[in-house]
C-alpha atoms as an extended CHARMM CRD file, in Angstrom:
* protein
*
       257  EXT
         1         1  MET       CA            -27.3350000000       -5.2360000000        5.6690000000  PROA      1               0.0000000000
         2         2  SER       CA            -27.9130000000       -6.3020000000        2.2340000000  PROA      2               0.0000000000
         3         3  ALA       CA            -26.5350000000       -8.7590000000        0.0230000000  PROA      3               0.0000000000
         4         4  THR       CA            -25.6850000000       -6.7100000000       -2.7340000000  PROA      4               0.0000000000
         5         5  LEU       CA            -23.2480000000       -4.6550000000        0.2550000000  PROA      5               0.0000000000
         6         6  LEU       CA            -21.5460000000       -7.7360000000        1.0940000000  PROA      6               0.0000000000
         7         7  LEU       CA            -21.0470000000       -9.2420000000       -2.1210000000  PROA      7               0.0000000000
         8         8  VAL       CA            -19.1860000000       -5.6760000000       -3.5310000000  PROA      8               0.0000000000
         9         9  VAL       CA            -17.0650000000       -5.9180000000       -0.0970000000  PROA      9               0.0000000000
        10        10  ILE       CA            -16.0250000000       -9.3810000000       -0.8060000000  PROA      10              0.0000000000
        11        11  CYS       CA            -15.3130000000       -8.8410000000       -4.4380000000  PROA      11              0.0000000000
        12        12  SER       CA            -13.4990000000       -5.6230000000       -4.0550000000  PROA      12              0.0000000000
        13        13  ASN       CA            -10.9150000000       -7.0530000000       -1.5260000000  PROA      13              0.0000000000
        14        14  LEU       CA            -10.8370000000      -10.1710000000       -3.7250000000  PROA      14              0.0000000000
        15        15  ILE       CA             -9.5200000000       -8.3130000000       -6.6530000000  PROA      15              0.0000000000
        16        16  ILE       CA             -7.7970000000       -5.5990000000       -4.5030000000  PROA      16              0.0000000000
        17        17  GLY       CA             -5.5910000000       -8.6470000000       -2.7610000000  PROA      17              0.0000000000
        18        18  ILE       CA             -4.7730000000      -10.0800000000       -6.3080000000  PROA      18              0.0000000000
        19        19  LEU       CA             -3.1720000000       -7.1100000000       -7.3240000000  PROA      19              0.0000000000
        20        20  LEU       CA             -1.6770000000       -6.5020000000       -3.9520000000  PROA      20              0.0000000000
        21        21  GLY       CA             -0.1710000000       -9.8720000000       -4.0690000000  PROA      21              0.0000000000
        22        22  ILE       CA              1.2010000000       -9.1170000000       -7.5860000000  PROA      22              0.0000000000
        23        23  SER       CA              2.3570000000       -5.8880000000       -7.2770000000  PROA      23              0.0000000000
        24        24  GLY       CA              1.9850000000       -4.7340000000       -3.7380000000  PROA      24              0.0000000000
        25        25  ILE       CA              0.1720000000       -1.5440000000       -5.0250000000  PROA      25              0.0000000000
        26        26  SER       CA             -3.8280000000       -0.8840000000       -5.3470000000  PROA      26              0.0000000000
        27        27  GLY       CA             -4.5850000000       -0.9790000000       -1.6440000000  PROA      27              0.0000000000
        28        28  PHE       CA             -5.5810000000        2.8690000000       -1.7020000000  PROA      28              0.0000000000
        29        29  LEU       CA             -8.7430000000        1.7160000000       -3.7600000000  PROA      29              0.0000000000
        30        30  LEU       CA            -10.5290000000        0.4450000000       -0.8010000000  PROA      30              0.0000000000
        31        31  PRO       CA            -11.4270000000        3.2690000000        0.5800000000  PROA      31              0.0000000000
        32        32  LEU       CA            -12.1790000000        4.9040000000       -2.5560000000  PROA      32              0.0000000000
        33        33  ILE       CA            -14.6870000000        2.0270000000       -3.3270000000  PROA      33              0.0000000000
        34        34  TYR       CA            -16.0170000000        2.0760000000        0.2970000000  PROA      34              0.0000000000
        35        35  VAL       CA            -16.7410000000        6.0360000000        0.5570000000  PROA      35              0.0000000000
        36        36  GLY       CA            -17.1260000000        6.9280000000       -3.1770000000  PROA      36              0.0000000000
        37        37  PHE       CA            -18.9480000000        4.0660000000       -4.4970000000  PROA      37              0.0000000000
        38        38  LEU       CA            -20.9080000000        2.4280000000       -1.3030000000  PROA      38              0.0000000000
        39        39  GLY       CA            -21.1470000000        5.6110000000        0.5550000000  PROA      39              0.0000000000
        40        40  MET       CA            -19.6610000000        4.4670000000        3.8430000000  PROA      40              0.0000000000
        41        41  PRO       CA            -18.3920000000        6.7830000000        6.5980000000  PROA      41              0.0000000000
        42        42  VAL       CA            -14.8150000000        7.6970000000        6.0470000000  PROA      42              0.0000000000
        43        43  LYS       CA            -13.7390000000        6.4280000000        9.4680000000  PROA      43              0.0000000000
        44        44  ASP       CA            -15.1400000000        3.0620000000        9.1150000000  PROA      44              0.0000000000
        45        45  SER       CA            -14.0910000000        2.8700000000        5.5510000000  PROA      45              0.0000000000
        46        46  LEU       CA            -10.3150000000        3.4650000000        7.1210000000  PROA      46              0.0000000000
        47        47  ALA       CA            -10.6530000000        0.9690000000        9.4610000000  PROA      47              0.0000000000
        48        48  LEU       CA            -11.9060000000       -1.5460000000        7.0070000000  PROA      48              0.0000000000
        49        49  SER       CA             -9.2900000000       -0.8850000000        4.8520000000  PROA      49              0.0000000000
        50        50  PHE       CA             -6.3270000000       -0.7890000000        7.1790000000  PROA      50              0.0000000000
        51        51  LEU       CA             -7.4140000000       -4.2570000000        8.6430000000  PROA      51              0.0000000000
        52        52  ALA       CA             -7.4380000000       -5.4240000000        5.1000000000  PROA      52              0.0000000000
        53        53  PHE       CA             -3.8120000000       -3.8460000000        4.9570000000  PROA      53              0.0000000000
        54        54  ALA       CA             -2.8260000000       -5.7660000000        8.0420000000  PROA      54              0.0000000000
        55        55  VAL       CA             -3.9770000000       -9.0890000000        6.7430000000  PROA      55              0.0000000000
        56        56  SER       CA             -2.6320000000       -9.1390000000        3.4960000000  PROA      56              0.0000000000
        57        57  GLY       CA              0.5730000000       -7.7580000000        4.4990000000  PROA      57              0.0000000000
        58        58  ILE       CA              0.7040000000      -10.7320000000        6.7030000000  PROA      58              0.0000000000
        59        59  ILE       CA             -0.0900000000      -13.1960000000        4.6120000000  PROA      59              0.0000000000
        60        60  GLY       CA              1.6620000000      -11.6840000000        1.3620000000  PROA      60              0.0000000000
        61        61  ALA       CA              4.9240000000      -11.0070000000        3.5340000000  PROA      61              0.0000000000
        62        62  PHE       CA              4.8650000000      -14.7870000000        4.5620000000  PROA      62              0.0000000000
        63        63  SER       CA              4.5430000000      -15.8070000000        1.1500000000  PROA      63              0.0000000000
        64        64  TYR       CA              7.4220000000      -13.9310000000       -0.2970000000  PROA      64              0.0000000000
        65        65  LEU       CA              9.4490000000      -14.8900000000        2.4670000000  PROA      65              0.0000000000
        66        66  ARG       CA              8.7570000000      -18.7680000000        1.6070000000  PROA      66              0.0000000000
        67        67  SER       CA              9.9120000000      -17.8840000000       -1.9450000000  PROA      67              0.0000000000
        68        68  LYS       CA             13.0560000000      -16.1650000000       -0.6130000000  PROA      68              0.0000000000
        69        69  ASN       CA             11.8800000000      -12.7330000000       -2.0490000000  PROA      69              0.0000000000
        70        70  MET       CA             12.5270000000      -10.8260000000        1.4730000000  PROA      70              0.0000000000
        71        71  ASP       CA             15.2510000000       -8.7300000000        2.3610000000  PROA      71              0.0000000000
        72        72  LEU       CA             14.9040000000       -8.9920000000        6.2820000000  PROA      72              0.0000000000
        73        73  ARG       CA             17.5600000000       -6.0740000000        6.9220000000  PROA      73              0.0000000000
        74        74  LEU       CA             15.7240000000       -3.7130000000        4.6280000000  PROA      74              0.0000000000
        75        75  ALA       CA             12.5560000000       -4.5630000000        6.0060000000  PROA      75              0.0000000000
        76        76  LEU       CA             13.5120000000       -4.1390000000        9.7490000000  PROA      76              0.0000000000
        77        77  PHE       CA             15.1310000000       -0.8360000000        9.3400000000  PROA      77              0.0000000000
        78        78  LEU       CA             12.1620000000        0.4970000000        7.2890000000  PROA      78              0.0000000000
        79        79  SER       CA              9.8760000000       -0.7950000000        9.7980000000  PROA      79              0.0000000000
        80        80  ILE       CA             11.8460000000        1.0040000000       12.5940000000  PROA      80              0.0000000000
        81        81  GLY       CA             10.9570000000        4.3290000000       11.2110000000  PROA      81              0.0000000000
        82        82  SER       CA              7.4620000000        3.2700000000       10.3380000000  PROA      82              0.0000000000
        83        83  ILE       CA              6.2510000000        2.6810000000       13.7320000000  PROA      83              0.0000000000
        84        84  PRO       CA              6.8000000000        6.0940000000       14.7780000000  PROA      84              0.0000000000
        85        85  GLY       CA              5.9720000000        7.2440000000       11.4070000000  PROA      85              0.0000000000
        86        86  ALA       CA              2.3760000000        5.7900000000       11.7130000000  PROA      86              0.0000000000
        87        87  PHE       CA              1.5440000000        7.2970000000       14.4750000000  PROA      87              0.0000000000
        88        88  LEU       CA              3.0900000000       10.5210000000       13.3680000000  PROA      88              0.0000000000
        89        89  GLY       CA              0.8500000000       10.6130000000       10.5630000000  PROA      89              0.0000000000
        90        90  VAL       CA             -2.4080000000       10.0840000000       12.4740000000  PROA      90              0.0000000000
        91        91  GLN       CA             -1.0480000000       13.3710000000       14.7300000000  PROA      91              0.0000000000
        92        92  ILE       CA             -0.3360000000       15.7780000000       12.0140000000  PROA      92              0.0000000000
        93        93  ASN       CA             -3.5640000000       14.9940000000       10.1990000000  PROA      93              0.0000000000
        94        94  VAL       CA             -4.8980000000       17.6930000000       12.4440000000  PROA      94              0.0000000000
        95        95  LEU       CA             -2.1820000000       20.2120000000       11.4390000000  PROA      95              0.0000000000
        96        96  ILE       CA             -2.5070000000       20.4890000000        7.5580000000  PROA      96              0.0000000000
        97        97  SER       CA             -5.4150000000       19.9510000000        5.3220000000  PROA      97              0.0000000000
        98        98  ASP       CA             -6.6210000000       17.1770000000        3.6900000000  PROA      98              0.0000000000
        99        99  THR       CA             -6.4380000000       18.5060000000        0.0980000000  PROA      99              0.0000000000
       100       100  LEU       CA             -2.6830000000       19.2040000000        0.7350000000  PROA      100             0.0000000000
       101       101  ALA       CA             -1.8410000000       16.0670000000        2.0500000000  PROA      101             0.0000000000
       102       102  LYS       CA             -3.4910000000       14.3810000000       -0.9910000000  PROA      102             0.0000000000
       103       103  LEU       CA             -1.9290000000       16.4550000000       -3.3780000000  PROA      103             0.0000000000
       104       104  LEU       CA              1.5780000000       15.8610000000       -2.1040000000  PROA      104             0.0000000000
       105       105  LEU       CA              0.9310000000       12.3590000000       -2.1560000000  PROA      105             0.0000000000
       106       106  TYR       CA             -0.3080000000       11.9000000000       -5.4220000000  PROA      106             0.0000000000
       107       107  LEU       CA              2.3570000000       14.1980000000       -6.8600000000  PROA      107             0.0000000000
       108       108  PHE       CA              5.0870000000       11.8250000000       -5.3390000000  PROA      108             0.0000000000
       109       109  ILE       CA              3.3370000000        9.1020000000       -6.6300000000  PROA      109             0.0000000000
       110       110  PHE       CA              3.0770000000       10.3000000000      -10.3080000000  PROA      110             0.0000000000
       111       111  ILE       CA              6.8480000000       11.2720000000      -10.1370000000  PROA      111             0.0000000000
       112       112  ALA       CA              7.9140000000        7.6910000000       -8.9470000000  PROA      112             0.0000000000
       113       113  GLY       CA              5.8400000000        6.0080000000      -11.2010000000  PROA      113             0.0000000000
       114       114  LEU       CA              7.3290000000        7.9330000000      -14.1800000000  PROA      114             0.0000000000
       115       115  SER       CA             11.1280000000        7.4600000000      -12.8040000000  PROA      115             0.0000000000
       116       116  LEU       CA              9.9810000000        3.5570000000      -12.5550000000  PROA      116             0.0000000000
       117       117  PHE       CA              8.3230000000        3.3180000000      -16.0590000000  PROA      117             0.0000000000
       118       118  ARG       CA             11.5500000000        5.2210000000      -17.7900000000  PROA      118             0.0000000000
       119       119  GLN       CA             13.4450000000        2.1160000000      -16.9710000000  PROA      119             0.0000000000
       120       120  ASN       CA             13.2200000000        0.5330000000      -19.9130000000  PROA      120             0.0000000000
       121       121  LYS       CA             15.0200000000       -2.6900000000      -18.8480000000  PROA      121             0.0000000000
       122       122  GLU       CA             15.4020000000       -4.9770000000      -16.0200000000  PROA      122             0.0000000000
       123       123  ARG       CA             18.2660000000       -3.4880000000      -13.7020000000  PROA      123             0.0000000000
       124       124  THR       CA             21.3410000000       -5.6690000000      -12.7730000000  PROA      124             0.0000000000
       125       125  ASP       CA             23.1920000000       -3.3310000000      -10.9390000000  PROA      125             0.0000000000
       126       126  VAL       CA             22.8800000000       -0.3220000000       -8.4670000000  PROA      126             0.0000000000
       127       127  ASP       CA             24.4880000000        2.9660000000       -9.0520000000  PROA      127             0.0000000000
       128       128  ALA       CA             26.5700000000        4.6080000000       -6.1440000000  PROA      128             0.0000000000
       129       129  SER       CA             23.9490000000        6.7600000000       -4.6910000000  PROA      129             0.0000000000
       130       130  SER       CA             21.3360000000        4.1160000000       -4.5880000000  PROA      130             0.0000000000
       131       131  LEU       CA             23.7420000000        1.5660000000       -3.0730000000  PROA      131             0.0000000000
       132       132  LYS       CA             24.7710000000        4.2070000000       -0.3730000000  PROA      132             0.0000000000
       133       133  ILE       CA             21.0410000000        4.7370000000        0.0490000000  PROA      133             0.0000000000
       134       134  LEU       CA             20.4180000000        1.1580000000        0.7980000000  PROA      134             0.0000000000
       135       135  HSD       CA             23.1300000000        0.4010000000        3.1390000000  PROA      135             0.0000000000
       136       136  ASN       CA             22.9150000000        3.3640000000        5.0680000000  PROA      136             0.0000000000
       137       137  ASN       CA             20.2270000000        2.2110000000        7.7560000000  PROA      137             0.0000000000
       138       138  SER       CA             19.4980000000        5.7910000000        9.2440000000  PROA      138             0.0000000000
       139       139  MET       CA             18.5130000000        6.6950000000        5.8040000000  PROA      139             0.0000000000
       140       140  LEU       CA             16.2940000000        3.4950000000        5.6140000000  PROA      140             0.0000000000
       141       141  ILE       CA             14.6410000000        4.6120000000        9.0260000000  PROA      141             0.0000000000
       142       142  LEU       CA             13.9170000000        7.9580000000        7.7100000000  PROA      142             0.0000000000
       143       143  ILE       CA             12.4490000000        6.6780000000        4.6280000000  PROA      143             0.0000000000
       144       144  GLY       CA             10.2850000000        4.1340000000        6.5780000000  PROA      144             0.0000000000
       145       145  LEU       CA              9.1990000000        7.0880000000        8.9470000000  PROA      145             0.0000000000
       146       146  LEU       CA              8.5030000000        9.3170000000        6.3470000000  PROA      146             0.0000000000
       147       147  THR       CA              6.5020000000        6.8090000000        4.0430000000  PROA      147             0.0000000000
       148       148  ALA       CA              4.4770000000        5.6220000000        6.7970000000  PROA      148             0.0000000000
       149       149  ALA       CA              3.4920000000        9.3010000000        7.8810000000  PROA      149             0.0000000000
       150       150  ILE       CA              1.9900000000       10.0970000000        4.5870000000  PROA      150             0.0000000000
       151       151  SER       CA              0.3270000000        6.6290000000        4.0690000000  PROA      151             0.0000000000
       152       152  SER       CA             -1.2800000000        6.7610000000        7.6830000000  PROA      152             0.0000000000
       153       153  LEU       CA             -2.3430000000       10.5310000000        7.0560000000  PROA      153             0.0000000000
       154       154  THR       CA             -3.7720000000        9.7710000000        3.7140000000  PROA      154             0.0000000000
       155       155  GLY       CA             -4.9950000000        6.1010000000        4.3870000000  PROA      155             0.0000000000
       156       156  ALA       CA             -3.2850000000        5.5180000000        0.8620000000  PROA      156             0.0000000000
       157       157  GLY       CA             -1.6590000000        2.1790000000        2.4710000000  PROA      157             0.0000000000
       158       158  GLY       CA              2.5180000000        1.9070000000        2.4190000000  PROA      158             0.0000000000
       159       159  PRO       CA              3.1660000000        0.0800000000       -0.6450000000  PROA      159             0.0000000000
       160       160  ILE       CA              2.2700000000        2.3810000000       -3.2610000000  PROA      160             0.0000000000
       161       161  LEU       CA              5.1220000000        4.8370000000       -1.7590000000  PROA      161             0.0000000000
       162       162  LEU       CA              7.7260000000        1.8900000000       -1.0490000000  PROA      162             0.0000000000
       163       163  VAL       CA              7.4510000000        0.0020000000       -4.0680000000  PROA      163             0.0000000000
       164       164  PRO       CA              8.1460000000        2.6850000000       -6.8010000000  PROA      164             0.0000000000
       165       165  LEU       CA             10.7410000000        4.1060000000       -4.4010000000  PROA      165             0.0000000000
       166       166  LEU       CA             12.4420000000        0.8680000000       -3.8670000000  PROA      166             0.0000000000
       167       167  ALA       CA             12.3750000000       -0.2890000000       -7.2120000000  PROA      167             0.0000000000
       168       168  SER       CA             13.8980000000        2.8860000000       -8.7170000000  PROA      168             0.0000000000
       169       169  LEU       CA             16.6790000000        2.3210000000       -6.1850000000  PROA      169             0.0000000000
       170       170  GLY       CA             17.3400000000       -0.8830000000       -7.7350000000  PROA      170             0.0000000000
       171       171  VAL       CA             16.2130000000       -3.4190000000       -5.3510000000  PROA      171             0.0000000000
       172       172  ASN       CA             14.6020000000       -6.5650000000       -7.1060000000  PROA      172             0.0000000000
       173       173  ILE       CA             11.2710000000       -5.9510000000       -7.9050000000  PROA      173             0.0000000000
       174       174  ARG       CA              9.8430000000       -9.0720000000       -6.1420000000  PROA      174             0.0000000000
       175       175  VAL       CA             11.9600000000       -8.2490000000       -3.0360000000  PROA      175             0.0000000000
       176       176  VAL       CA             10.3220000000       -4.9600000000       -3.1640000000  PROA      176             0.0000000000
       177       177  VAL       CA              7.1130000000       -6.2650000000       -2.8980000000  PROA      177             0.0000000000
       178       178  GLY       CA              7.7190000000       -8.6900000000       -0.3560000000  PROA      178             0.0000000000
       179       179  VAL       CA              9.2720000000       -6.0610000000        1.9070000000  PROA      179             0.0000000000
       180       180  SER       CA              6.4780000000       -3.4600000000        1.2300000000  PROA      180             0.0000000000
       181       181  LEU       CA              3.6410000000       -6.1420000000        2.2680000000  PROA      181             0.0000000000
       182       182  LEU       CA              5.6110000000       -6.6970000000        5.2730000000  PROA      182             0.0000000000
       183       183  ASN       CA              6.1080000000       -2.9630000000        6.1020000000  PROA      183             0.0000000000
       184       184  SER       CA              2.4470000000       -2.2190000000        5.5080000000  PROA      184             0.0000000000
       185       185  VAL       CA              1.7250000000       -4.3150000000        8.5040000000  PROA      185             0.0000000000
       186       186  ILE       CA              3.4160000000       -1.9930000000       10.5920000000  PROA      186             0.0000000000
       187       187  ILE       CA              1.6790000000        1.2020000000        9.2590000000  PROA      187             0.0000000000
       188       188  ALA       CA             -1.7290000000       -0.7010000000        9.3500000000  PROA      188             0.0000000000
       189       189  LEU       CA             -2.0130000000       -1.8150000000       12.7510000000  PROA      189             0.0000000000
       190       190  PRO       CA             -1.8820000000        1.6420000000       14.7530000000  PROA      190             0.0000000000
       191       191  ALA       CA             -4.6960000000        2.7260000000       12.4610000000  PROA      191             0.0000000000
       192       192  VAL       CA             -6.8560000000       -0.0280000000       12.4440000000  PROA      192             0.0000000000
       193       193  PHE       CA             -7.1910000000        0.5810000000       16.3180000000  PROA      193             0.0000000000
       194       194  GLY       CA             -7.4750000000        4.2860000000       15.7060000000  PROA      194             0.0000000000
       195       195  TYR       CA            -10.1680000000        4.2010000000       13.4020000000  PROA      195             0.0000000000
       196       196  PHE       CA            -12.1040000000        1.3390000000       14.8010000000  PROA      196             0.0000000000
       197       197  ALA       CA            -12.6480000000        3.4620000000       18.0950000000  PROA      197             0.0000000000
       198       198  TYR       CA            -14.6310000000        5.9840000000       15.9850000000  PROA      198             0.0000000000
       199       199  ALA       CA            -16.3480000000        3.2630000000       13.5770000000  PROA      199             0.0000000000
       200       200  THR       CA            -20.1780000000        3.6980000000       13.5270000000  PROA      200             0.0000000000
       201       201  MET       CA            -21.9470000000        1.5660000000       11.1670000000  PROA      201             0.0000000000
       202       202  ASP       CA            -23.9590000000       -1.2960000000       12.2790000000  PROA      202             0.0000000000
       203       203  HSD       CA            -23.5320000000       -5.0620000000       11.4150000000  PROA      203             0.0000000000
       204       204  LEU       CA            -19.5860000000       -3.7060000000       11.3640000000  PROA      204             0.0000000000
       205       205  GLY       CA            -18.7240000000       -7.6020000000       12.1360000000  PROA      205             0.0000000000
       206       206  VAL       CA            -20.2450000000       -8.9480000000        9.0730000000  PROA      206             0.0000000000
       207       207  LEU       CA            -18.3430000000       -6.5490000000        7.0310000000  PROA      207             0.0000000000
       208       208  ILE       CA            -15.1400000000       -7.4960000000        8.5870000000  PROA      208             0.0000000000
       209       209  ILE       CA            -15.8910000000      -11.1550000000        7.9280000000  PROA      209             0.0000000000
       210       210  SER       CA            -16.6860000000      -10.2840000000        4.2370000000  PROA      210             0.0000000000
       211       211  SER       CA            -13.4500000000       -8.2570000000        3.8430000000  PROA      211             0.0000000000
       212       212  LEU       CA            -11.3860000000      -10.7920000000        5.5070000000  PROA      212             0.0000000000
       213       213  ILE       CA            -12.9370000000      -13.5350000000        3.2590000000  PROA      213             0.0000000000
       214       214  GLY       CA            -12.0460000000      -11.6590000000       -0.1310000000  PROA      214             0.0000000000
       215       215  ILE       CA             -8.5410000000       -9.9010000000        0.9080000000  PROA      215             0.0000000000
       216       216  THR       CA             -7.1710000000      -13.4450000000        1.8400000000  PROA      216             0.0000000000
       217       217  ILE       CA             -8.2870000000      -15.3730000000       -1.1500000000  PROA      217             0.0000000000
       218       218  GLY       CA             -6.9220000000      -12.5370000000       -2.8020000000  PROA      218             0.0000000000
       219       219  ILE       CA             -3.7960000000      -11.9340000000       -1.6930000000  PROA      219             0.0000000000
       220       220  ILE       CA             -2.9790000000      -15.6480000000       -1.6910000000  PROA      220             0.0000000000
       221       221  THR       CA             -3.8460000000      -15.8670000000       -5.3990000000  PROA      221             0.0000000000
       222       222  GLY       CA             -1.9530000000      -12.9030000000       -6.2020000000  PROA      222             0.0000000000
       223       223  ALA       CA              1.5080000000      -13.6200000000       -4.3390000000  PROA      223             0.0000000000
       224       224  LYS       CA              1.3420000000      -17.1200000000       -6.3970000000  PROA      224             0.0000000000
       225       225  PHE       CA              0.4450000000      -15.4510000000       -9.8540000000  PROA      225             0.0000000000
       226       226  ALA       CA              3.4730000000      -12.9330000000       -9.2150000000  PROA      226             0.0000000000
       227       227  GLU       CA              5.7490000000      -15.9650000000       -9.1400000000  PROA      227             0.0000000000
       228       228  LYS       CA              4.8250000000      -16.7010000000      -12.9170000000  PROA      228             0.0000000000
       229       229  VAL       CA              5.0430000000      -13.0950000000      -14.2560000000  PROA      229             0.0000000000
       230       230  PRO       CA              8.5870000000      -11.9200000000      -15.5310000000  PROA      230             0.0000000000
       231       231  THR       CA             10.5160000000       -9.2880000000      -13.6810000000  PROA      231             0.0000000000
       232       232  TYR       CA             10.3420000000       -6.7730000000      -16.3480000000  PROA      232             0.0000000000
       233       233  HSD       CA              6.7910000000       -7.0610000000      -17.1670000000  PROA      233             0.0000000000
       234       234  LEU       CA              5.7350000000       -7.0680000000      -13.6210000000  PROA      234             0.0000000000
       235       235  ARG       CA              7.8650000000       -3.7590000000      -13.2920000000  PROA      235             0.0000000000
       236       236  ILE       CA              6.0300000000       -2.3160000000      -15.9520000000  PROA      236             0.0000000000
       237       237  PHE       CA              2.8120000000       -3.3630000000      -14.8290000000  PROA      237             0.0000000000
       238       238  ILE       CA              3.6160000000       -1.7580000000      -11.3360000000  PROA      238             0.0000000000
       239       239  ALA       CA              4.7700000000        1.7430000000      -13.1010000000  PROA      239             0.0000000000
       240       240  ILE       CA              1.4170000000        1.8070000000      -15.2760000000  PROA      240             0.0000000000
       241       241  ILE       CA             -0.7580000000        1.2190000000      -12.2770000000  PROA      241             0.0000000000
       242       242  THR       CA              1.1790000000        3.5850000000      -10.0920000000  PROA      242             0.0000000000
       243       243  ILE       CA              0.9350000000        6.6790000000      -13.0810000000  PROA      243             0.0000000000
       244       244  ILE       CA             -2.8510000000        5.9990000000      -13.9770000000  PROA      244             0.0000000000
       245       245  SER       CA             -3.6020000000        5.6660000000      -10.4800000000  PROA      245             0.0000000000
       246       246  ALA       CA             -1.9700000000        9.0440000000       -9.6260000000  PROA      246             0.0000000000
       247       247  VAL       CA             -3.2390000000       10.7200000000      -12.6390000000  PROA      247             0.0000000000
       248       248  TYR       CA             -7.1340000000        9.7290000000      -11.6110000000  PROA      248             0.0000000000
       249       249  MET       CA             -6.6090000000       10.6700000000       -8.2160000000  PROA      249             0.0000000000
       250       250  LEU       CA             -5.3290000000       14.1530000000       -9.1460000000  PROA      250             0.0000000000
       251       251  VAL       CA             -8.0660000000       14.6730000000      -11.3420000000  PROA      251             0.0000000000
       252       252  THR       CA            -10.2410000000       13.3560000000       -8.5470000000  PROA      252             0.0000000000
       253       253  LEU       CA             -8.9000000000       16.1240000000       -6.0250000000  PROA      253             0.0000000000
       254       254  PHE       CA             -9.4310000000       19.1220000000       -8.3710000000  PROA      254             0.0000000000
       255       255  PHE       CA            -12.5660000000       18.3280000000       -9.9600000000  PROA      255             0.0000000000
       256       256  GLY       CA            -14.2750000000       16.0440000000       -7.9140000000  PROA      256             0.0000000000
       257       257  THR       CA            -15.7370000000       12.4530000000       -8.8860000000  PROA      257             0.0000000000
């Protein structure tokens, strides 16, 4: 086990944790770093990534709850749908190709990012259709199920879908991040147990500890920093990350790395 590998794992989780704490987005970068840059086996990479999602979700959600940036009703009904959705995503993984699953995910992210970026000012109201969705518990459960299924299927992490989607419906952006971080725990836990069962790398325990150190420090730092970022700027920041990420992943999908 090289010191360089451990350093990259710690630093990657630290940076990703900070971005997650601020925006709720960027978790999908972890499996890309593990597989593409470090050359780790896919199942080991997803196991470590979903573990980081679970830990960052717990710490981040607690931080946002303390700062009163959490909608527990919204989180509850999304999570009710996410529980079966997370298991469903694993099951349907064998029914469609990885390429098709990734294509659908990246296109969804790109469209959601554009929708969010086009909102040139902070919304102070919610239109009738958005309000109907936000107050419809069945619709929230369905959203939770679908986003969890896609996330567990692709390893992208829940917030990258929920953050732009909920923000585009008019939910306060800080509440969106808090709810999405909590929801990511529900999505990550089934995947953690599933992927660790197939992990094959030696010294995996050392990698787990390194990952947890980086992600813990990062998510705490990011959550604190998010309070100092103006809501409008945070919205634009999330939109830019979303669009750039989607374009990058689409290019990678079609042309390779």
